[in-house]
C-alpha angles and dihedrals in degrees: 000000000000116000113245096239088060094055119101119237125214089254089055092051091048090053093049090047095053091047093052092045090051095047093049091048090052091048092046090050092050091049092050091048091049091050094051090047091052090048093048092047090051092051094047098041100024 
């Protein structure tokens, strides 16, 4: 049986969910910015 202090609470799960959501949002934003930069560079130099 798992010791009680190793079990995740609902608050723990909520915090992990929010952190993942934030990380994925930042990653998608960076990917979008990079895509726009590449397209702009192709238009300017291509």
